[in-house]
N, C-alpha and C positions, 0 to 999 in steps of 0.2 A: 750812124743813126740806127741801122738794123740791130747791131750788137747791143746798143743801149736799150732798144725796145724789148729785146729778148730777156735781158737782165731784169728789167722792170716787171715783165710778165711773170718771171720765175719767182721773184720776191712776193708778188701779189698772190700767186697760187699757194705759196707756202703759208702765208698769212691765213688764207681761207681754210687750208687743211688743219692748221693749229686751232682755229676757232670752232671747228665742227664739234669736237668732244664737249667743249664748254656749252655750246648751244644746245646739244642733245641732252646734256645733264640738266640744263635749265628747264627743258621741256618735260623731262621725266619728273622733276620735283614738283612742277606745277600740276601735272596730271595726278600725282599721288595725293596732293593737297585737295584736289577737287573731288576725290572719291572717298566717301566715308560711309560707315555703317550707321544704323539708326542711333541717334544720340550723339554722334560726332558733329563737329562744327559744319562739316560739309554736307550734311543731309538732314531731312526733317525727322525729328524724333517721333517714333511710332509707339503708341501705348495701346495695348489691347485691353478690352473690358469684356468679360464673360459673365452675364447674369443668369439667374436660374431660368427665367423665361423672358420673352420680349413683350408679353401681353399684360402682366400684373403691373398696375399703376406704380407700385412701390419701386419696381426695377426700371420702369420707364422714367421716373423722376431721377433715379440714380444715373441712368444713362445720359439724360439731358444735362444734368449738372456736370458730369464728367466731360461731356462734349464741349460745353461752354468753357470750363476751366482749361481744358487742353488748348482750345483755340486762343485763349488769353495768354497762355504760356508759349505760344508758337509751335505747339505739337499737334500731331495728327491722332485722333482716337479712332480705333477700329473696334466697333461694337459687335459682339456676337452673343448668342444665348442658347441655353438648353432648349430642347423641344417641349419639355414639360417639367414641372416642379418634381424633383426626385430622379430625373433621368441623368445618370452619370455619363453614359456613353456619348451622348451628344456634346457634353462639355469637354470630354477628353478630345474628341475630334476638333472642337473649336480651339482648344489650347494648342494642339499639334499644328493646326493651320496658322495660328498666330506666330508660333515659333518659325515656321517656314517662311512667313512673310517678313521676318526681320525686326520684330518689335524688340524694344529695349526693356519693356516692363509689361507685366500682365496683372490686371486687377480682376478678382473673381469672387463671385458669391457661390460657394460650392453647393451643389445639389446633394452630394454624398460626402460628408466630412472625412471619411476614411478612404473610400475608393479612389478619390481624385488625387491623393497624396503622391503616388508614384509618378504620375504625369507632371505635377508641379515640380517635383524634385528633378525631373529630366529638364525642365525649363531652367531651373536654377543652375544646373550643371553646365548650361550653355552661357552662363553669365547674365541671365535675365532676372530682373527684380520682380519678385512675385509678392503680391499682397492680397489678403482676403478682406472682403467687405461684408459686413452684416453677419456672416456665419463663420465661425472658427473651423479650421481643419482639425482633425484628430491629433491631439497633443501639439497643436500649432506646427505641425510638420509641413515641410514644402513651402513655407511662406517666410518672408523677411519681416513682415509686419501684418497686423490685423486692425482694422477700424470696425467697431461694432457697438451695438447697443449692449448694455449690461442686461442680458435677457433674464437672468436670475432675478435681478432687481425689478425688472418689468413685470415678471410673473408675481413677485411678492406684493407689488403695489396693486395688481388686479385682485389678488386673493384678499389683501387686507380690506379693500373697498367692498368686495362682495360680503365678507364677514361683517363689516360694519353696517352695511345696508340691511342685512338680515336681522340686526338687532340681537335680541336674545333667542331668536328662533334657531333650532338646530338645522344645519344644512343637509339637504338631500341632494347630493352633487352629481351632476353629469359633467364628464371631461371630454371635450372635443379636441383631441390631439392632432399633431402633424403626421408623423410616420416614423418608424424606427430608423435609427442611424444618422439623424440630423441633430447636431448639437443645439441648435436654436430651440427645437421642440422639447428636447430633454430638459434644457435649462428653464424654459418658461413653465413647464409642467411642474418641476421641482420647486421653483420659486413660488408658484401659486399655492402649492400645498403648504409651504412654510407660512405664507401670508395669511392663509385661512385657518392655520393651526391643525392640519391633518397630515397623515402619511398615506402612502400607497395602500397600506393595509387597513385603513380606517373604514369602519362599517358605514360611515356617512356617505361614502362614494357609491352611488347607485349603478354606475357603469362608465366605461371609457370606450371611445371609438376613434380611429384615425380618419382624418378628413383630407389630408394632403393640402390643407389650407384653402380648399375649394368651396365656393358658395353652395353649389348643388349637393356636394358630398356632405357639407355641414348640415344641410336641411335633412338629408336622408339619415345621417347619424343621429340627429335629434329626434327624428320620428322613431327610429329603432329603439332608442333609449327610453322614450316616453312609453312605448308599448311594453317595455319591461317593468317600468316603474312610473306611474303617473303622479306620484307624490314629489317628483323632482321640483325643487324650488330655487336652485342655484346652478349656474352653468359657467364653466371655464371654457374659453375658446382660444385657440392658437393664434388666430388673427381675425380681422374684421370681415373678410369675405365668409369665413366659417360662421362668424357671429350673426351676420345678416341671414345666412341660411338657417341658422338655429332659430332666429326670431320668427321666420316665416312658419316653421314647424310649430313653434310655441303659440303663435297667433291662431293658426289653423286648429289647434287643440284647445283654444280658449284659455291658455295659461300664460299669455304674454304679460299681463298685469300682476301676476302673482309670483313671477320668477325673476331673480336677480341675474342679469346676463352681463358678463364683463368681457373685455377683449384687450387686444394689444395691436397697435400699428400706427395710428395717427394720420391715416389718409383722410382726404377731405370727405370722401363718401362715408367713411366711418364716423368722423366727427359730426357730420350731418345726421347720421343715425342716432348719435347720442343726443343731439339737439332735438330730434323728433321723438325721443323717448323709446327708441327701439333697443338701444344698448344703454345700460345704466352708466357705465364708464369705460373709457379706453385709455391705454397708456401710449402716448405718442413717442415715436422714435424719429431719428433725423437721417434718412438715407442720403440726402444731398450733401450733408456735411461729410459723410464717410467717403463719398465719391471725390469731392473736392480735395480732401486731405490726401487721399490715395494718389490722385494725379500730381499734386504738389511734391509728394515724396518720390514719385517716379521721375520727375524732372530733376530733382535734386540728385538722385542717384545717377542719372545720365550725365550730369555735369561733372561730378567729382567722386562718384562712388559712395556718397553719403547714404547711410540707412538710418531710419528713425529709431530712437530709443524706445523699447517696448517694456511696459511695466510688468511686475511679477505676475499679474493676472493673465498675461499672455496676449492682451489686446489693448488698444487705446479706446477708452470709453467715449462715445459721442453723446451720451445723455438720454434721459427719458423724462416724460412729464405726464402726470395724471390729468385727464380731461373729463369733467363732468359738470352738469348744471345743478347737481344736488350734492354739494360739498358735505363731508362728514367730519366730525370732530377728530382732530389729531392727524388728518391726512392732508398734506399740502396738494392743492389742485389749482387748475386754471379752468375757466368756463369755455363754452363752445365758441364764444365771440373770439377769444384769444386763439382757440384751437383752429378756427377757420382762417385766421390770419397767418398761422404758422404751419398748416397742414401741407402735405405733399399730394400731387395729383389734382384732380378737379372733382367737385361735388357733382353727383349724378342726379 
């Protein structure tokens, strides 16, 4: 009995020893499968969004749309923003923090189209999908795709409307620009001049001043230009906050009813300003569409490395629409009723 028991124990012990490597291998395989980086099946896909600011309703609507789409796709959106429109350093810090947090994709509206490029290239070098929204980078460098308004076309539509609204009257033009180094501002400025039929050297231009797209700066810029030339009868504005600031200055000077003021954005506040007669016309763009398409592309990239096909223009056009309650011949437009149904942000 004792000998039989010893042999039985010996056989059982050998079986246990032989089984241990198999069991350990199984544990190791399970653990490896459970641990994944962002975008892998074992972890939640993280997508970063860096907007120019977190206060402008345009970028708030973009963030909200991106957050909603990411949730629908089962991803996590990490939203960050620059401290002010034009501040590159804060966006660099935001991108670096997103890289450190393990995002699989970064969507950004660049504050400085050129200065941000090295930081975005560093993200790409780590295998991160990078896309620009609203604003192209310099030479489309550092990004895998861009979703944006055709800002040249938006400027052209604003310029064509201002020209038509003046009728046969020669323009005495004030230009309220963005700031140097941002492609959006350069494209809208150039497009407007094409639309109105002028060049940067045209004597019809009474003056130009940067506003950073800010309402208070827009008012100050308009006041300064009116002091230099009170015959101004046409105003180009980079966006609706600058336009509303310009309107305040024009009204204070008693020139609001004799000056054609155009703009670009399509925010609900701006469309309401068109409805109220403060802005003659605005050109609507669609930031929510940019955000949704960017998130969808990020998810596709995380799944199988797919990247969107980018047209020769360097960006995927998300469209524009002229909004006015005073349509003019030859210019396709929608009224403010349509505009308020399709605008972004909330009317103030």
